[in-house]
VOGU-3710 file (C-alpha; in Angstrom, 3 decimals, decimal comma):
1> mspesknlfn> -24,220/42,801/39,070  -26,725/45,628/38,586  -25,504/48,954/37,148  -26,013/50,662/40,537  -24,025/47,968/42,352  -21,305/48,133/39,723  -21,070/51,916/40,106  -20,830/51,670/43,891  -18,165/48,935/43,570  -16,105/51,204/41,312
11> ililgvsfmf> -16,414/54,119/43,745  -15,292/51,912/46,644  -12,297/50,569/44,694  -11,416/54,119/43,601  -11,556/55,309/47,231  -9,558/52,373/48,632  -6,883/52,722/45,911  -6,485/56,435/46,645  -6,443/55,626/50,363  -3,334/53,465/49,888
21> iftafqtcgn> -1,597/55,861/47,497  -2,207/58,873/49,711  -1,455/57,016/52,936  2,034/57,027/51,486  2,081/60,447/49,818  0,358/62,509/52,529  2,475/60,950/55,262  5,506/61,720/53,108  4,382/65,337/52,710  3,648/65,688/56,404
31> iaqtvitnln> 7,142/64,608/57,499  9,221/65,642/54,455  10,415/69,017/55,745  11,212/67,567/59,180  13,192/64,699/57,612  14,987/67,050/55,193  15,921/69,395/58,032  17,764/66,464/59,609  19,524/65,802/56,257  20,723/69,302/55,468
41> ntefhgsgyt> 23,994/68,858/57,332  24,938/66,175/54,731  25,500/66,368/50,970  21,723/66,703/50,485  20,559/70,311/50,201  16,877/70,412/49,364  13,712/71,977/50,748  10,402/70,198/51,243  8,565/73,496/50,738  10,429/74,131/47,460
51> smsiiygvfs> 9,700/70,581/46,254  6,003/70,981/46,964  6,013/74,371/45,251  7,529/72,720/42,134  5,017/69,864/42,295  1,988/72,135/42,504  3,363/74,595/39,948  3,882/71,817/37,373  0,574/70,284/38,495  -1,285/73,487/37,674
61> asnlispsvv> 0,278/73,870/34,241  -0,240/70,188/33,416  -3,966/70,467/34,023  -4,172/72,243/30,682  -3,248/69,002/28,894  -4,486/66,357/31,368  -7,991/66,066/29,812  -6,314/65,302/26,473  -4,115/62,660/28,082  -7,089/61,024/29,765
71> avvgpqlsmv> -9,032/61,174/26,489  -6,301/59,263/24,677  -5,076/56,836/27,361  -8,333/56,304/29,235  -9,083/57,133/32,896  -8,081/53,767/34,407  -4,669/53,436/32,758  -4,028/57,151/33,359  -4,480/56,616/37,109  -2,262/53,511/37,136
81> isgvfyslyi> 0,651/55,262/35,390  0,276/58,279/37,656  0,321/56,029/40,734  3,712/54,647/39,669  5,178/58,166/39,644  3,795/58,813/43,142  5,672/55,704/44,295  8,911/56,922/42,647  8,681/60,255/44,474  8,342/58,529/47,860
91> avfiqpstwa> 11,188/56,106/47,004  13,590/59,029/46,500  13,630/59,580/50,273  15,121/56,101/50,833  18,464/57,393/49,545  17,986/61,138/48,911  19,904/63,142/46,369  19,116/66,749/45,557  18,930/66,360/41,754  16,657/63,280/41,945
101> fytvsvfigi> 14,447/64,956/44,541  13,709/67,986/42,373  13,554/66,006/39,089  10,914/63,618/40,423  9,059/66,629/41,838  8,526/67,786/38,229  7,295/64,372/37,066  4,895/63,888/39,961  3,388/67,293/39,178  2,472/66,020/35,714
111> aaavlwtaqg> 1,251/62,704/37,124  -0,895/64,441/39,727  -2,752/66,445/37,079  -3,551/63,301/35,086  -4,482/61,334/38,214  -7,010/63,843/39,532  -8,546/64,558/36,132  -9,056/60,820/35,620  -10,416/60,501/39,179  -13,006/63,229/38,538
121> ncltvnsden> -14,075/61,516/35,331  -14,303/58,104/37,056  -16,346/59,577/39,913  -18,752/61,309/37,539  -19,357/58,436/35,085  -20,159/56,165/38,057  -22,674/58,634/39,508  -25,897/60,387/38,585  -27,518/63,491/40,057  -29,073/61,405/42,826
131> sigrnsgifw> -25,858/59,659/43,853  -23,130/62,257/43,176  -23,335/63,669/46,708  -23,228/60,236/48,319  -20,399/59,033/46,098  -18,370/62,228/46,687  -18,710/61,700/50,431  -17,767/58,006/50,259  -14,725/58,717/48,086  -13,601/61,603/50,284
141> allqsslffg> -13,966/59,589/53,502  -11,941/56,688/52,085  -9,311/58,992/50,622  -8,774/60,907/53,826  -8,665/57,831/56,031  -5,182/57,615/54,500  -4,135/60,167/57,110  -4,577/57,592/59,902  -2,211/54,789/59,139  1,099/56,386/58,194
151> nlyiyfawqg> 0,767/59,092/60,830  -0,131/56,525/63,467  3,155/54,755/62,724  5,051/58,077/62,846  3,512/58,889/66,231  4,671/55,658/67,876  7,945/55,156/65,990  9,181/58,693/66,597  8,013/58,954/70,218  10,655/60,816/72,225
161> kthisesdrr> 12,976/61,360/69,229  14,614/64,732/68,691  16,622/63,560/65,647  15,516/61,304/62,765  18,241/58,753/62,022  19,094/57,228/58,638  17,631/53,895/59,744  14,382/55,573/60,868  14,065/57,358/57,544  14,733/54,302/55,377
171> tvfialtvis> 12,325/52,084/57,289  9,501/54,603/56,947  9,986/55,351/53,255  10,442/51,748/52,141  7,130/50,917/53,796  5,429/53,952/52,271  6,705/53,052/48,774  5,255/49,534/49,015  1,915/50,899/50,271  1,729/53,316/47,323
181> lvgtvllfli> 2,374/50,502/44,848  -0,402/48,398/46,417  -2,883/51,223/45,846  -1,739/51,580/42,231  -2,292/47,884/41,517  -5,810/47,993/43,036  -6,849/50,498/40,343  -6,884/47,605/37,858  -9,999/46,276/39,658  -12,170/49,187/38,469
191> rkqedtktpg> -14,716/47,843/35,989  -15,116/49,612/32,691  -18,384/51,443/32,118  -20,550/50,380/29,219  -21,762/53,006/26,822  -25,380/53,767/27,705  -25,954/56,571/25,200  -28,113/56,139/22,166  -26,373/56,024/18,766  -25,273/59,457/17,624
201> eedstnelqg> -25,499/60,994/21,075  -22,127/62,304/22,202  -20,616/64,080/25,168  -17,177/64,391/26,664  -17,671/61,252/28,720  -18,211/59,239/25,561  -15,178/60,872/24,062  -13,084/59,826/27,044  -14,525/56,303/27,003  -14,326/55,844/23,250
211> dsssfqskia> -12,929/52,628/21,865  -11,699/53,817/18,462  -8,152/52,701/17,903  -7,356/55,045/15,054  -4,662/57,629/15,637  -6,803/60,356/14,086  -9,687/59,609/16,423  -7,436/59,815/19,464  -5,977/63,125/18,321  -9,488/64,438/17,682
221> ravaafkksi> -10,597/63,449/21,183  -7,504/65,079/22,698  -8,087/68,340/20,813  -11,786/68,319/21,696  -10,998/67,827/25,396  -8,478/70,694/25,329  -10,913/73,054/23,595  -13,644/72,134/26,073  -11,327/72,944/28,987  -10,530/76,389/27,568
231> klsftkeill> -14,188/77,101/26,882  -15,324/76,061/30,359  -12,577/78,139/32,008  -14,369/81,353/31,101  -17,884/80,413/32,155  -19,410/82,389/35,039  -19,847/79,351/37,286  -16,255/78,177/36,897  -14,868/81,674/37,500  -16,901/82,016/40,706
241> lsvttaytgl> -16,000/78,531/41,933  -12,348/79,268/41,207  -12,234/81,601/44,238  -13,484/78,779/46,460  -11,057/76,386/44,826  -8,190/78,847/45,389  -8,936/78,774/49,107  -8,830/74,964/49,191  -5,362/75,155/47,586  -4,075/77,556/50,245
251> eltfftgvyg> -5,451/75,602/53,200  -4,347/72,305/51,631  -0,763/73,582/51,726  -1,201/74,719/55,302  -2,539/71,516/56,829  -0,500/69,029/54,720  2,880/70,701/55,018  3,113/73,865/57,068  1,150/73,005/60,227  2,983/69,728/60,880
261> tcigavnrfg> 6,297/71,557/60,463  5,120/74,234/62,930  4,246/71,622/65,558  7,589/69,864/65,088  9,448/73,150/65,587  7,910/74,142/68,955  10,518/73,234/71,558  8,101/73,826/74,415  6,282/70,644/73,400  9,337/68,816/74,752
271> neeksligls> 10,430/65,380/73,536  7,016/64,810/71,949  7,373/67,526/69,319  8,325/65,130/66,495  5,785/62,407/67,373  3,099/65,110/67,621  3,470/65,582/63,853  2,059/62,086/63,399  -0,691/62,652/65,973  -1,626/65,893/64,227
281> gifigvgevl> -1,945/64,026/60,913  -4,158/61,413/62,547  -6,582/64,017/63,873  -6,647/65,838/60,542  -7,707/62,476/59,127  -10,375/62,029/61,822  -11,867/65,384/60,793  -11,670/64,564/57,100  -13,274/61,116/57,436  -15,971/62,307/59,847
291> gggifglvsk> -16,888/65,152/57,516  -16,822/63,052/54,349  -18,844/60,269/55,958  -21,519/62,534/57,435  -21,945/64,706/54,364  -22,064/61,627/52,124  -24,725/59,919/54,256  -26,979/62,956/54,655  -26,628/64,256/51,087  -29,803/62,575/49,824
301> knrfgrnpvv> -31,803/63,850/52,818  -30,384/67,377/52,747  -33,077/69,783/51,529  -31,044/72,906/52,203  -28,384/72,419/49,538  -24,630/72,578/49,851  -24,349/76,061/51,344  -24,845/75,100/55,028  -22,002/72,573/54,745  -19,667/75,176/53,249
311> mlgiivhfia> -20,727/77,679/55,932  -19,864/75,133/58,594  -16,487/74,613/56,917  -15,482/78,294/56,964  -16,624/78,757/60,568  -14,662/75,691/61,691  -11,558/76,929/59,852  -11,773/80,437/61,274  -11,937/78,969/64,788  -8,889/76,812/63,999
321> fyliffnvpn> -6,924/79,775/62,596  -7,744/81,865/65,686  -6,555/79,141/68,056  -3,393/78,480/66,011  -2,599/82,204/66,036  -2,732/82,199/69,855  -1,023/78,825/70,364  1,845/78,579/67,852  4,847/80,942/67,677  4,983/83,190/64,629
331> dapiapmegt> 8,384/81,960/63,483  7,472/78,236/63,637  7,025/77,749/59,846  10,568/78,987/59,122  12,339/77,860/62,315  15,836/76,262/61,973  16,642/72,636/62,809  16,984/73,571/66,486  13,342/74,710/66,571  11,944/77,775/68,296
341> ddiaymipsk> 11,697/78,656/71,985  9,335/81,563/71,359  5,723/81,627/72,490  2,682/83,258/70,877  -0,101/84,648/73,093  -0,356/81,603/75,361  1,907/78,834/76,578  1,905/76,309/73,664  -0,653/73,610/74,389  -0,470/70,145/72,821
351> evailcsfll> -4,199/69,658/73,321  -5,067/72,883/71,497  -2,627/72,011/68,693  -4,295/68,620/68,156  -7,805/70,129/68,391  -6,812/72,534/65,610  -5,649/69,579/63,513  -9,111/68,024/63,819  -10,805/71,342/62,921  -8,552/71,797/59,859
361> glgdscfntq> -9,522/68,348/58,572  -13,234/68,797/59,258  -13,341/72,187/57,521  -11,393/70,886/54,517  -13,858/67,995/54,069  -16,745/70,495/54,087  -15,270/72,446/51,175  -13,960/69,564/49,080  -16,971/67,258/49,299  -19,265/70,104/48,236
371> llsilgflys> -16,949/71,215/45,420  -16,756/67,647/44,091  -20,538/67,386/44,363  -21,398/70,655/42,620  -18,858/70,066/39,818  -20,205/66,565/39,202  -23,746/67,938/39,241  -23,201/70,951/36,974  -20,787/69,278/34,555  -21,909/65,676/34,379
381> edsapafaif> -21,264/65,717/30,607  -17,981/67,619/30,811  -16,465/65,997/33,863  -12,811/65,676/32,834  -12,370/69,313/31,693  -14,291/70,642/34,713  -12,193/68,653/37,213  -9,017/69,617/35,364  -9,859/73,320/35,814  -10,667/72,665/39,484
391> kfvqsicaav> -7,257/71,054/40,045  -5,512/73,716/37,948  -6,689/76,510/40,195  -6,233/74,527/43,407  -2,704/73,414/42,548  -1,424/76,792/41,365  -2,588/78,347/44,641  -0,993/75,501/46,582  2,281/76,132/44,696  2,161/79,827/45,577
401> ayfysnyfll> 1,421/78,977/49,210  4,319/76,513/49,427  6,612/79,148/47,950  5,705/81,888/50,412  5,792/79,371/53,297  9,597/79,565/53,027  9,466/83,247/53,989  6,180/84,347/55,624  5,586/84,299/59,365  2,595/82,339/60,597
411> qwqllimvvv> 0,364/85,375/61,150  0,583/86,439/57,500  -0,163/82,930/56,241  -3,245/82,776/58,431  -4,405/86,247/57,305  -4,168/85,283/53,615  -6,324/82,189/54,217  -8,927/84,170/56,167  -9,388/86,761/53,385  -9,490/84,248/50,497
421> gffgtitffv> -11,728/81,875/52,495  -14,265/84,630/53,183  -14,650/85,570/49,514  -14,507/81,924/48,386  -17,482/81,097/50,615  -19,529/83,939/49,144  -18,815/82,928/45,539  -19,755/79,304/46,295  -23,076/80,518/47,714  -23,818/82,400/44,506
431> veweaaafva> -23,196/79,366/42,283  -25,242/77,063/44,537  -28,207/79,493/44,607  -28,147/79,764/40,805  -27,921/75,965/40,420  -30,818/75,449/42,833  -32,930/78,062/41,038  -32,257/76,527/37,628  -33,111/72,985/38,693  -36,160/74,164/40,596
441> rssdyssi> -37,427/75,749/37,393  -36,863/72,423/35,682  -38,721/70,628/38,524  -35,794/68,256/38,852  -33,947/69,397/41,990  -34,604/66,206/43,932  -31,165/65,629/45,415  -27,948/67,293/46,329
//
């Protein structure tokens, strides 16, 4: 197998593995608050929003050490171990207990930091400047196709249900746990990269891929990775991209947890309100996969850079936020188990709600594919620290968003995303213009 074919094979396996893991986890996140609301009249007293806030809070802090972990353990084994913790989190819902729910939330936060740092390293070492855009798009399309399968089941299985029974819950979460474990096992199929550097030439990728078995060498690699993360954190490009990344954290919280809860709380949707959560997740996935596929396929032919894609993303999101503001009652995110009978500025429309789901997914794919692409391009030799910083900022903003989702009305959540999204788009433009100018001066800006 040629090196190019081997790289593409690894990207496909990476994408398919994440598709299985996040078919389980994203479906779990989408229905968690709805399921928990139906449990809160029992001995279980937990909050899906609080759990997600814990996960992303620990996730953000753990990104400080995740490059060191990946440096010592290696990217492949790091992803496998992290996948096991994702499966444990989902399995908790089979027989929920409050202490186990919050304890596993802490562990999955640590696992998530390691998983995504290792993923960024794996994506980068299997790409070059000509293929990073394509590979980012392929990975993102495969990852987000995870939104189809679990949510499709939820849509049909919960059709007409106003209460989620114990049998319904157990059936769903046993299946999701098995699916997550399948994705974890598939990670073993990723083929190890051979060292292509000349003797004496070193970078962080080599450090992460090093074969030295000595304890001192592993400690040295861990310390080097940590120092590199701190150093990169204060560079101009990372600071500017952090505003864009912050926006992706806020809108990630909204479309993975808050919006599905809002739809499930609108009583005027009738008996379909719970099954619409699944349909919403499916159309978020349609938007994500369509965006990832298109932007991956056209990346090598795109002469205008990443900025038009990001501009499309913010316009699509602003349209979605405007329609959600008019269609969904303000108290929907914090409505009780009985739901809300309020209306916003129009009679709640199922069609508009599902259209907004599609727009949320499409806009998210615009931002994330281009962030993955520009990070892989700018930091091809420092991939693990760069992606760790990216996930640090994204996750801490997601944690903050999950926390205030317990209290803020819908209009204030939408306003926060509009303001941060506007400034995040501008800062991304600045970094992309500087990157394009630098590579043009080097006569090597042949591909996005």
